[in-house]
C-alpha positions in Angstrom: 0.2 -12.0 8.7 -2.4 -10.3 6.2 -5.6 -9.2 6.6 -8.4 -10.7 4.1 -11.4 -8.8 2.9 -13.9 -9.8 0.7 -17.5 -8.3 -0.4 -19.2 -11.3 -1.7 -23.3 -11.7 -2.4 -25.3 -12.2 1.1 -26.6 -15.8 -0.2 -23.3 -17.1 -0.6 -22.4 -16.0 3.0 -22.6 -19.8 4.6 -21.0 -21.4 1.3 -17.5 -18.9 2.0 -17.7 -19.4 6.1 -17.7 -23.0 5.7 -15.1 -22.8 2.6 -12.6 -21.2 5.2 -13.9 -23.7 7.6 -12.6 -26.3 5.8 -8.8 -24.6 4.7 -8.3 -23.8 8.9 -9.5 -20.1 9.4 -11.4 -20.8 11.9 -12.6 -17.1 13.1 -14.3 -14.2 10.7 -15.9 -11.0 11.0 -19.1 -10.3 8.8 -20.6 -6.9 7.9 -23.4 -5.9 6.0 -22.7 -3.3 3.9 -24.2 -1.6 0.5 -22.5 -1.0 -3.0 -22.1 -1.1 -6.1 -19.3 -1.5 -9.0 -20.0 -2.6 -12.6 -23.3 -4.1 -11.4 -24.8 0.0 -11.1 -28.0 -0.2 -9.6 -31.3 -1.3 -11.0 -34.7 0.6 -10.6 -37.9 -1.2 -9.2 -41.8 -0.3 -9.2 -42.9 0.7 -5.5 -46.9 1.8 -5.2 -46.8 2.7 -9.2 -44.0 4.8 -8.6 -40.6 3.9 -10.3 -37.3 4.6 -8.2 -33.7 3.8 -8.5 -32.1 1.4 -6.2 -28.5 2.7 -6.0 -26.8 0.3 -3.4 -26.8 -3.3 -3.6 -26.7 -5.6 -1.0 -23.5 -7.4 0.1 -21.9 -8.6 2.8 -18.1 -7.8 4.0 -16.1 -10.9 5.6 -12.3 -9.8 7.2 -10.2 -12.4 8.6 -6.3 -12.3 9.4 -4.4 -15.1 8.1 -0.6 -16.2 8.5 1.6 -14.9 5.2 1.2 -19.1 4.6 -2.3 -19.5 4.8 -3.3 -16.4 2.3 -3.7 -18.2 -1.0 -5.5 -21.1 0.3 -8.4 -18.5 2.0 -8.3 -16.7 -1.2 -9.1 -19.7 -3.3 -11.7 -21.1 -0.8 -13.3 -17.4 -0.8 -13.3 -17.1 -4.8 -14.9 -20.8 -5.3 -17.5 -20.6 -2.2 -18.5 -17.0 -4.0 -18.1 -17.9 -7.7 -21.4 -17.8 -9.3 -20.3 -16.6 -12.9 -22.4 -13.1 -12.7 -22.1 -10.0 -12.6 -21.7 -8.7 -8.8 -19.9 -12.0 -7.3 -17.6 -9.3 -5.5 -14.3 -8.3 -4.8 -11.4 -9.5 -2.5 -8.5 -7.3 -1.2 -5.7 -8.0 0.9 -3.3 -6.0 3.4 -0.3 -6.3 5.5 -1.4 -6.8 9.3 1.7 -5.4 11.4 0.4 -6.5 14.7 -2.1 -8.7 16.3 -2.7 -9.0 19.9 -5.2 -11.6 21.7 -6.7 -9.5 24.4 -7.6 -12.0 26.9 -4.1 -14.1 27.5 -1.7 -11.1 25.6 -0.7 -13.4 22.8 0.7 -11.8 19.5 0.6 -12.1 16.0 0.4 -15.8 14.7 -0.3 -17.1 18.4 -3.5 -14.5 18.7 -4.9 -15.6 15.5 
């Protein structure tokens, strides 16, 4: 099993969720986060004063999928989140040793 974490632009969340649903991913966790990479921050004006906005709003999606489904999930996220502009996001893939569904006690792929 693999855990796929994707950091994407907030307005792309519904597109990514729909794309994952179409490839069979039935559950995900979403967290509102802030950060920056190459995009850096930008300056804004508030009541005549200029200030730096260092961290930009993003959303982090987390899914756990069987090894066989990783590439399909990554392709779905990539295609749905892509705008072609800086700040589209990143995807991280990690190994998952074990998964347990608390309600039933099912483990690993059956728990997903």
